[in-house]
C-alpha positions as CSV (number, residue, x, y, z in Angstrom):
1,M,19.7,-7.0,20.6
2,D,18.1,-6.9,17.2
3,L,19.7,-8.8,14.3
4,F,19.7,-7.7,10.7
5,L,21.0,-9.9,7.9
6,H,22.5,-8.6,4.6
7,L,22.7,-11.6,2.3
8,G,24.1,-10.0,-0.8
9,A,23.6,-11.2,-3.5
10,H,27.0,-11.6,-5.0
11,R,28.0,-9.0,-7.6
12,T,25.4,-6.5,-6.3
13,G,27.5,-4.1,-4.3
14,S,27.9,-6.2,-1.2
15,T,31.6,-5.4,-0.8
16,T,30.9,-1.7,-1.2
17,L,28.4,-1.8,1.6
18,Q,30.8,-3.9,3.8
19,M,33.7,-1.5,3.3
20,Y,31.4,1.5,3.9
21,A,30.4,0.0,7.2
22,A,34.0,-0.9,8.2
23,A,35.3,2.6,7.4
24,R,32.5,4.1,9.6
25,H,32.8,1.7,12.5
26,A,33.0,4.4,15.1
27,A,30.1,6.4,13.8
28,L,27.9,3.3,13.6
29,R,28.8,2.3,17.1
30,A,27.8,5.8,18.2
31,S,24.4,5.1,16.6
32,D,24.2,1.8,18.6
33,V,24.9,-0.4,15.5
34,T,27.6,-3.0,15.1
35,V,28.3,-4.5,11.6
36,W,30.0,-7.9,11.1
37,G,31.4,-8.2,7.6
38,P,33.6,-10.9,6.1
39,K,36.5,-10.1,8.5
40,Q,34.3,-11.3,11.3
41,T,32.2,-14.0,9.6
42,R,35.2,-15.7,8.0
43,D,37.4,-15.9,11.2
44,G,35.9,-19.2,12.2
45,R,32.5,-18.0,13.5
46,F,30.7,-19.7,10.7
47,D,32.7,-22.9,10.6
48,G,30.6,-25.8,9.3
49,L,27.8,-23.4,8.2
50,I,29.0,-22.1,4.9
51,K,29.0,-25.1,2.6
52,A,26.8,-26.5,-0.2
53,A,24.2,-28.9,1.2
54,D,25.5,-31.9,-0.7
55,R,29.0,-31.3,0.6
56,V,28.2,-31.3,4.3
57,T,29.9,-34.2,6.0
58,P,29.1,-35.5,9.5
59,A,32.2,-33.6,10.8
60,L,31.1,-30.4,9.1
61,A,27.6,-30.8,10.5
62,R,29.1,-31.1,14.0
63,D,31.2,-28.0,13.4
64,G,28.0,-26.2,12.3
65,R,26.1,-27.2,15.4
66,A,29.0,-26.0,17.6
67,A,29.2,-22.7,15.7
68,C,25.5,-22.1,16.1
69,A,25.8,-22.8,19.8
70,A,28.6,-20.3,20.1
71,L,27.0,-17.7,17.8
72,G,24.1,-16.8,20.0
73,P,26.1,-15.7,23.1
74,M,28.6,-14.0,20.8
75,M,25.9,-11.9,19.2
76,D,24.5,-11.0,22.5
77,R,27.9,-9.6,23.6
78,V,28.3,-7.1,20.8
79,G,27.3,-4.3,23.1
80,T,24.9,-2.4,20.8
81,Q,21.2,-2.6,20.3
82,A,21.5,-3.6,16.6
83,L,23.8,-6.1,14.9
84,V,24.1,-6.3,11.1
85,I,25.7,-9.4,9.6
86,S,26.7,-8.9,6.0
87,E,27.8,-12.2,4.4
88,E,26.7,-13.1,0.9
89,N,28.0,-16.7,1.3
90,M,25.1,-17.4,3.7
91,L,22.9,-17.4,0.6
92,G,25.2,-19.6,-1.5
93,S,28.3,-19.6,-3.6
94,M,28.8,-17.6,-6.8
95,F,31.1,-20.4,-8.1
96,A,28.3,-23.0,-7.3
97,N,25.8,-20.8,-9.2
98,V,27.9,-20.9,-12.3
99,R,29.0,-24.5,-11.9
100,E,25.5,-25.8,-11.3
101,R,23.8,-23.3,-13.7
102,S,21.3,-22.3,-11.1
103,L,20.6,-19.2,-9.0
104,Y,21.3,-20.1,-5.4
105,A,19.7,-23.5,-5.7
106,D,20.4,-24.5,-2.1
107,A,19.7,-21.1,-0.5
108,A,16.9,-22.5,1.8
109,R,19.1,-25.3,3.1
110,R,22.1,-23.1,3.7
111,L,20.0,-20.4,5.5
112,A,18.3,-23.1,7.6
113,R,21.6,-24.0,9.2
114,F,21.8,-20.6,10.9
115,R,18.3,-20.8,12.3
116,P,19.2,-22.3,15.7
117,A,21.4,-19.2,16.4
118,M,19.3,-16.5,14.7
119,A,15.6,-17.4,15.0
120,G,13.9,-15.1,17.4
121,K,16.6,-12.4,17.0
122,C,16.4,-11.7,13.3
123,R,14.2,-8.6,12.5
124,R,15.0,-7.9,8.9
125,I,16.8,-9.5,6.0
126,G,18.2,-7.5,3.1
127,L,18.8,-8.7,-0.5
128,A,19.9,-6.8,-3.6
129,I,19.0,-8.1,-7.0
130,R,20.3,-7.4,-10.4
131,S,19.3,-7.8,-14.1
132,Y,20.0,-11.4,-15.1
133,D,22.1,-10.6,-18.1
134,R,24.5,-8.4,-16.0
135,H,24.4,-10.6,-13.0
136,W,25.5,-13.7,-14.9
137,T,28.0,-11.8,-16.9
138,S,29.6,-10.3,-13.8
139,S,29.6,-13.6,-12.0
140,L,31.0,-15.4,-15.0
141,A,33.8,-12.9,-15.4
142,F,34.8,-13.3,-11.8
143,V,34.8,-17.1,-12.1
144,L,36.7,-17.2,-15.3
145,R,39.5,-15.0,-14.0
146,K,39.7,-17.0,-10.8
147,D,39.6,-20.4,-12.5
148,Q,41.8,-19.3,-15.4
149,R,39.4,-20.8,-18.0
150,G,37.2,-19.7,-20.8
151,T,33.5,-20.1,-21.4
152,S,31.5,-21.8,-24.1
153,P,28.2,-21.3,-26.0
154,C,26.8,-24.3,-24.1
155,E,27.6,-22.8,-20.7
156,L,26.1,-19.4,-21.7
157,A,23.0,-21.1,-23.1
158,E,22.5,-23.1,-19.8
159,L,23.0,-20.0,-17.6
160,A,20.5,-18.1,-19.7
161,A,18.0,-20.9,-19.6
162,Q,18.2,-21.8,-15.9
163,P,14.7,-21.3,-14.5
164,R,15.3,-19.9,-11.0
165,R,14.4,-16.3,-10.6
166,W,15.0,-13.7,-7.8
167,R,11.4,-14.3,-6.6
168,D,12.4,-17.9,-5.9
169,V,15.3,-16.8,-3.9
170,I,13.1,-14.3,-2.0
171,A,10.6,-17.0,-1.3
172,D,13.4,-19.3,0.1
173,V,14.5,-16.5,2.4
174,A,11.0,-15.8,3.6
175,T,10.2,-19.4,4.1
176,V,13.2,-20.1,6.3
177,Y,12.8,-16.8,8.3
178,P,9.0,-16.1,8.3
179,E,9.3,-13.9,11.4
180,A,11.7,-11.5,9.7
181,E,10.8,-8.7,7.2
182,V,12.6,-9.3,3.8
183,L,13.8,-6.0,2.2
184,V,14.8,-6.1,-1.5
185,W,16.4,-3.4,-3.6
186,P,17.7,-3.2,-7.1
187,F,21.5,-3.0,-7.8
188,E,20.9,-0.6,-10.6
189,A,19.4,2.1,-8.3
190,L,21.3,1.8,-5.0
191,V,24.8,0.3,-5.7
192,D,26.4,3.7,-4.9
193,A,24.2,4.5,-1.9
194,P,25.3,2.0,0.9
195,D,24.3,4.6,3.4
196,A,20.7,4.5,2.2
197,V,20.7,0.7,2.1
198,L,22.1,0.4,5.6
199,R,19.6,3.0,7.0
200,A,16.7,1.1,5.4
201,L,18.1,-2.2,6.8
202,V,18.4,-1.1,10.4
203,G,15.2,0.9,10.3
204,G,16.5,4.5,10.8
205,R,18.7,3.8,13.8
206,L,21.7,5.6,12.2
207,D,22.5,9.1,13.4
208,A,21.8,11.7,10.8
209,A,25.4,12.8,11.0
210,T,26.6,9.4,9.8
211,P,28.7,10.1,6.6
212,A,26.8,9.4,3.4
213,R,28.3,8.7,0.0
214,F,31.1,6.1,-0.4
215,T,33.0,6.4,-3.6
216,Q,35.8,3.8,-3.3
217,C,35.6,0.9,-5.8
218,H,35.6,-2.7,-4.6
219,H,35.8,-5.8,-6.8
220,P,34.6,-4.1,-10.0
221,S,34.0,-6.3,-13.1
222,P,37.0,-6.2,-15.4
223,R,36.8,-4.4,-18.8
224,C,36.5,-6.8,-21.7
225,A,40.1,-6.4,-22.8
226,D,41.4,-6.7,-19.3
227,L,39.5,-10.0,-18.7
228,R,40.7,-11.4,-22.0
229,A,44.3,-10.5,-21.1
230,A,43.9,-12.2,-17.7
231,L,43.0,-15.5,-19.3
232,P,45.4,-18.2,-20.7
233,E,46.2,-17.8,-24.4
234,G,44.2,-20.0,-26.8
235,A,40.6,-21.1,-26.5
236,A,40.1,-19.5,-23.0
237,R,41.2,-16.1,-24.2
238,A,39.4,-16.4,-27.5
239,S,36.1,-17.1,-25.8
240,V,35.9,-13.6,-24.4
241,A,35.1,-11.6,-27.5
242,G,34.3,-8.0,-28.0
243,D,35.7,-4.5,-28.4
244,G,33.6,-2.6,-26.0
245,A,34.3,-1.7,-22.4
246,A,31.7,-4.1,-21.2
247,W,31.9,-7.8,-22.0
248,E,28.7,-9.0,-23.6
249,P,28.8,-12.8,-23.7
250,F,25.0,-13.1,-24.5
251,D,23.6,-12.2,-27.8
252,A,21.0,-9.4,-28.2
253,E,18.0,-11.8,-28.2
254,T,19.2,-13.5,-25.0
255,R,19.9,-10.2,-23.3
256,A,16.4,-9.0,-24.2
257,A,14.8,-12.2,-22.8
258,L,16.9,-12.0,-19.5
259,R,16.0,-8.3,-19.1
260,A,12.3,-9.1,-19.6
261,A,12.5,-11.8,-16.9
262,Y,14.0,-9.2,-14.6
263,A,11.4,-6.6,-15.4
264,A,8.8,-9.2,-14.5
265,D,10.4,-9.7,-11.1
266,I,10.5,-5.9,-10.6
267,A,6.8,-5.7,-11.5
268,W,6.1,-8.5,-9.0
269,L,8.0,-6.7,-6.3
270,R,6.3,-3.4,-7.0
271,A,2.9,-5.2,-6.8
272,G,3.7,-6.4,-3.2
273,A,5.7,-9.6,-3.9
274,D,2.8,-11.8,-2.6
275,G,3.4,-10.4,0.9
276,L,6.9,-11.9,1.0
277,A,9.0,-8.8,0.8
278,R,9.1,-5.0,0.9
279,Y,10.7,-3.4,-2.1
280,I,12.7,-0.1,-2.1
281,E,13.9,1.7,-5.2
282,T,14.5,5.0,-7.0
283,P,11.9,4.6,-9.8
284,K,13.9,6.4,-12.5
285,D,16.9,4.2,-11.8
286,T,15.0,1.0,-12.4
287,S,13.4,2.0,-15.6
288,P,13.8,-0.3,-18.6
289,E,16.2,2.2,-20.2
290,I,18.5,2.1,-17.2
291,I,18.4,-1.7,-16.9
292,A,19.2,-2.0,-20.6
293,G,22.2,0.4,-20.2
294,R,21.3,2.8,-23.0
295,P,23.7,5.6,-23.7
296,G,23.4,8.7,-21.7
297,Q,22.3,7.0,-18.5
298,Q,24.4,6.8,-15.3
299,R,23.7,3.1,-14.4
300,G,23.1,0.0,-16.4
301,T,24.9,-2.4,-18.6
302,D,28.3,-0.7,-18.3
303,H,27.8,0.5,-14.8
304,D,30.7,-1.7,-13.5
305,Q,33.2,0.0,-15.8
306,R,31.9,3.6,-15.4
307,Q,31.0,3.7,-11.8
308,R,33.5,1.0,-10.6
309,R,31.5,0.3,-7.4
310,V,30.5,-3.3,-7.6
311,G,30.9,-5.9,-4.8
């Protein structure tokens, strides 16, 4: 059995891919592929393994060791040649990212907990990335709505200034699982093509008859007015300003700097990523114009609102 991990990241179409796989369970099984999504990973199989490193108690550590011991045989019993595990919380927590003002700061320690069960089986690890301005905006909108709070200029400045980049996350993944190929793709190009992503992840195992496009929406970012209406009256609601469909919490200068940092990551990936990862893309869909979300394009800044396919 060959193992393939899909680590997310959060707000990059993960739920869309998971729902695509769940809806096509029979077709995937016919192609000798099993997919575990959140329904499987959050039923107790990962007990003690999904937790911030500084919150792991001795009891949780024992649970994690027990879960790892059970995972190996469980994976071997799936009955197909390939097993895909799609669980973005293996990489970290979106709430922790916002709270700690850092991009998956403890990714390496989190992923290392799974090594006893997955080392030797893991063939390929998939990771989607997204322009920082939209990634932080989408994450923050999700957190604000769940926590029923507003944001502040200080929080926005700290999120924009945090130094970790996607290349750091990629290096963490490659360091923990050096035997696996790391596959990276841009949200902006492939969010509405979970079939293409899954085919790339499992290396062409899928039958050509497997249905392609998946157009249902899952966990889209709220429109600016909808987010504002979902927050408590007063300072929380007032902190979400704007009249456009897309919420733009960062000013134009900050957005430009964040997009430039993302463009540098894309250039690094295109140049070979120092041998750490293989990059797949549709070039026209990762152009600066698309990333900036300029009018007339089909993906970009307001992609969440227009395409409604974000996980």
